[in-house]
Structure formats: structure tokens, C-alpha cells
C-alpha positions as CSV (number, residue, x, y, z in Angstrom):
1,M,169.7,150.7,14.7
2,P,170.9,148.9,11.5
3,K,171.5,151.2,8.6
4,M,170.0,150.9,5.0
5,I,172.2,148.6,3.0
6,K,172.6,149.0,-0.8
7,L,173.8,146.3,-3.1
8,W,175.4,147.4,-6.4
9,G,173.0,150.2,-6.7
10,L,170.2,147.7,-7.7
11,L,168.9,146.4,-4.4
12,E,168.5,148.0,-1.0
13,Y,167.6,146.7,2.5
14,K,165.5,148.9,4.7
15,P,164.8,147.8,8.3
16,Q,161.2,148.5,9.3
17,W,158.7,148.1,12.1
18,T,156.2,145.3,11.9
19,L,153.5,143.9,14.1
20,T,154.4,141.0,16.5
21,L,152.1,138.1,17.0
22,K,150.7,139.9,20.0
23,G,150.2,143.1,17.9
24,W,148.3,141.2,15.2
25,F,146.1,139.6,17.9
26,L,145.2,143.0,19.4
27,L,144.6,144.5,16.0
28,V,142.2,141.7,15.0
29,L,140.5,141.9,18.4
30,F,140.0,145.7,17.9
31,L,138.5,145.2,14.4
32,L,136.2,142.4,15.6
33,T,135.0,144.6,18.5
34,L,134.4,147.6,16.2
35,T,132.5,145.4,13.8
36,M,130.3,144.0,16.5
37,I,129.5,147.6,17.8
38,V,128.6,148.7,14.2
39,V,126.4,145.6,13.6
40,T,124.5,145.9,16.8
41,Q,124.1,149.7,16.8
42,I,123.7,150.7,13.2
43,H,119.9,150.0,13.0
44,S,119.1,152.2,16.0
45,F,121.4,154.9,14.6
46,L,119.7,154.9,11.2
47,A,116.2,154.4,12.5
48,V,116.6,157.4,14.7
49,Q,114.0,158.3,17.4
50,S,114.6,162.0,18.3
51,P,111.1,163.7,18.5
52,I,110.7,167.2,19.7
53,K,107.7,169.2,20.8
54,A,106.7,170.4,17.3
55,D,104.0,172.5,15.6
56,A,103.8,170.2,12.5
57,L,104.3,166.6,11.6
58,L,105.7,165.8,8.2
59,I,105.1,162.4,6.5
60,E,107.2,161.4,3.5
61,G,104.4,160.4,1.0
62,W,106.1,157.4,-0.5
63,V,105.7,155.4,2.7
64,S,103.2,152.5,3.1
65,D,99.8,152.6,4.6
66,S,101.0,151.1,7.9
67,V,103.5,153.9,8.3
68,I,100.7,156.4,7.6
69,K,98.6,154.8,10.3
70,G,101.5,155.2,12.7
71,A,101.8,158.9,11.8
72,V,98.0,159.3,12.5
73,T,98.6,157.8,16.0
74,E,101.5,160.2,16.5
75,Y,99.5,163.2,15.3
76,N,96.6,162.5,17.6
77,Q,98.7,161.8,20.7
78,E,100.9,164.9,20.4
79,H,98.2,167.4,19.1
80,Y,100.1,168.9,16.2
81,Q,98.7,172.0,14.5
82,V,99.0,170.5,11.1
83,I,100.3,167.4,9.3
84,I,102.3,167.9,6.1
85,T,102.6,165.3,3.3
86,T,105.2,165.4,0.6
87,G,105.6,163.3,-2.6
88,L,106.7,163.0,-6.2
89,P,104.3,162.3,-9.0
90,L,102.9,158.7,-8.9
91,D,105.1,156.2,-10.7
92,R,102.3,153.8,-11.2
93,G,98.6,154.3,-11.7
94,F,99.1,158.0,-12.6
95,Y,96.6,157.9,-15.5
96,L,94.0,156.0,-13.5
97,S,94.1,157.7,-10.1
98,Q,92.4,161.0,-9.2
99,Y,95.6,161.8,-7.2
100,K,98.6,162.6,-9.3
101,N,101.3,162.6,-6.7
102,Y,102.1,160.9,-3.4
103,A,101.5,164.0,-1.4
104,E,97.8,164.1,-2.5
105,L,97.5,160.3,-2.1
106,T,98.8,160.3,1.4
107,A,96.6,163.4,2.3
108,A,93.6,161.5,1.1
109,T,94.6,158.4,3.1
110,L,94.9,160.6,6.2
111,T,91.5,162.0,5.6
112,A,90.1,158.4,5.4
113,L,91.8,157.6,8.7
114,G,90.1,160.5,10.4
115,I,92.4,163.5,10.1
116,P,90.4,166.7,9.3
117,Q,91.1,167.8,5.8
118,N,91.8,171.4,6.9
119,K,94.7,170.1,9.1
120,I,96.5,168.4,6.2
121,I,98.9,170.3,3.9
122,P,100.0,168.3,0.8
123,I,103.2,169.6,-0.8
124,A,103.9,168.2,-4.2
125,I,107.6,167.7,-5.1
126,P,108.9,168.5,-8.6
127,V,109.9,165.6,-10.8
128,T,113.5,164.7,-10.2
129,K,115.6,161.6,-10.8
130,T,118.2,162.4,-8.2
131,N,118.4,164.2,-4.8
132,R,114.7,163.4,-4.1
133,T,114.8,163.9,-0.4
134,A,116.9,167.0,-0.7
135,T,114.5,168.4,-3.3
136,A,111.6,167.6,-1.0
137,A,113.3,169.5,1.9
138,K,113.9,172.5,-0.4
139,T,110.3,172.5,-1.6
140,V,109.0,172.3,2.0
141,K,111.2,175.2,3.0
142,D,110.0,177.3,0.1
143,W,106.4,176.6,0.9
144,L,106.8,177.4,4.6
145,T,108.6,180.7,3.7
146,H,105.7,181.9,1.7
147,S,102.9,180.5,3.9
148,E,100.9,182.5,6.4
149,I,100.9,179.5,8.7
150,K,103.6,180.1,11.4
151,I,105.5,176.9,12.0
152,K,108.6,177.0,14.1
153,S,109.2,173.3,14.7
154,I,108.6,170.1,12.8
155,N,109.0,166.3,13.3
156,I,109.9,164.2,10.3
157,Y,108.0,160.9,10.3
158,S,109.7,158.4,8.0
159,F,110.2,154.7,7.5
160,D,112.7,152.8,9.5
161,V,116.4,153.2,8.5
162,H,115.6,156.0,5.9
163,T,114.8,158.3,8.8
164,R,118.3,159.4,9.7
165,R,119.0,160.5,6.1
166,S,115.8,162.4,5.9
167,W,116.5,164.1,9.3
168,L,119.9,165.1,8.1
169,L,118.7,166.7,4.9
170,Y,115.7,168.5,6.4
171,Q,118.0,169.9,9.1
172,K,120.4,171.2,6.5
173,R,117.6,172.9,4.7
174,L,115.3,174.1,7.5
175,S,117.7,174.9,10.4
176,P,118.2,177.2,12.1
177,D,114.9,178.8,11.2
178,L,113.0,175.7,12.3
179,K,113.7,173.1,14.9
180,V,113.6,169.6,13.3
181,G,113.0,166.3,15.1
182,A,112.7,162.8,13.7
183,I,110.5,159.7,14.3
184,A,111.2,156.4,12.7
185,H,108.4,153.9,12.0
186,L,110.1,150.6,12.5
187,A,109.9,147.9,9.8
188,E,107.8,144.9,10.4
189,D,109.4,142.4,8.0
190,Y,112.6,141.9,10.0
191,D,113.9,141.9,13.5
192,P,116.1,145.0,14.0
193,H,118.1,143.3,16.6
194,F,119.1,140.6,14.1
195,W,118.8,142.5,10.9
196,W,121.7,140.7,9.2
197,T,119.8,137.4,9.3
198,Y,117.0,138.8,7.1
199,S,117.5,139.6,3.4
200,A,115.2,142.7,3.8
201,G,117.1,143.9,6.8
202,F,120.5,143.4,5.1
203,R,119.4,145.2,1.9
204,S,117.8,148.1,3.8
205,I,120.7,148.8,6.2
206,S,123.4,148.3,3.6
207,N,121.7,150.7,1.1
208,E,120.8,153.3,3.7
209,A,124.2,153.2,5.4
210,L,125.9,154.0,2.1
211,A,123.3,156.6,1.1
212,Y,123.6,158.3,4.5
213,V,127.4,158.7,4.2
214,Y,126.9,160.0,0.6
215,A,124.3,162.5,1.9
216,L,126.5,163.5,4.7
217,L,129.3,164.3,2.3
218,F,127.6,165.5,-0.9
219,G,123.9,166.0,-0.3
220,D,121.5,163.2,-1.2
221,F,121.6,159.9,-2.9
222,S,118.0,159.0,-3.6
């Protein structure tokens, strides 16, 4: 092995390992393969489908009517005891609507879609500008703790790639007292198999991937 060479105390030569052409080829091939795996699998990872046999179905109240209809189908097929809605105060139409938060609005929508009112539990979430999903999970935990209704398991019904983050945060808050599953209602405005070719898909997955990592490390991002 050649030794380090110093020149007049100002310059020095240090022999070092470097990649050969074959080494660079293998590195680039590995990175391309890893990128392809992430691109093709990230949607199914974020839009997680991991339902359990649960006592309650929880809908995040900010979702669209089409997602609520999907939750109604899920509720009727699996015969849950109750269906829980959550939601912050309305950010538009607050002064015109008889419903003041998304939990109440979603509960009313469920009633209109045929769910008996006595089977719906709206849980309003306190006003917060950050950590909204984590705050919702805490509020639900507090309500369940003081409720006479005995719920031991719950499925979170959310929208598309937001589901993984919601599942994570509800698990952190509710487990191990409650078992928590997750059901994603897939988006209809882009093809999940080719999400990167749609602006809606690219925005959704980019934002949620970063938000999930943040939530995994620090709590919540939304």
C-alpha cells in the first residue's frame, strides 16, 4: 500500500478507494431498482387496506360525499355496532349551516344515506392549526374512555393515501387498549398504478409521503 506523501507541509497525497466503472454501474442499477420499487409500491403502502373485525367504524369528517357513501357500504356489510364521525369546525359556510363542524355534517349525511341516527356518534375536534389528525385521535380516545359504550376495536375509514398516516396516529393513541384497523377509500381522479402521470396523484403522494415520515418521527404534520 502506498503511504501518504506530504510536500513541504502544504500539500499531501492520500491514496483512497474509489468505485470502478463496474462499481458505478452496479450502484446506478441498485438505485434505479430501488426507485422503481418505491414508485410502484408507495400508493398501496399509503392507501393501506388492513381492516379488522371491529365494533366501530370511524370516518374522518373532512372526506368527500363519495367517501362517506363508501363508508356506508362498509358499515352495512360488516354490521358494526356504531359509526363514529370526527371533524373540526367548518372552514366555509359556518355562519350559514346548521352544522358547525365536520363531525355533525358527516353524521347528518350518514343519516340521509340511511344510517339510523342512534348508531352515529359525532365527535367534534377542538380548533387546532397543527397536529389535526393527532388531536382527533386524542379526542376520540378521551370520548371512548368516558363513554358507557364498550368499544374494543375500531376501523379507521379514510381517503386514499392519507389512510396510512391516520392509522399510525390512531394506533399510537388508542393501542393497546383498542385494536385498530384501516380502510382506504381509493381516489377516483387518478390511476393508482400510474399515479406519477397525474398531477393529482403526484401532489397527493408527494405530500402524504413526507407527512407520513414526519408523523412517524414527530407526531403529525396536518
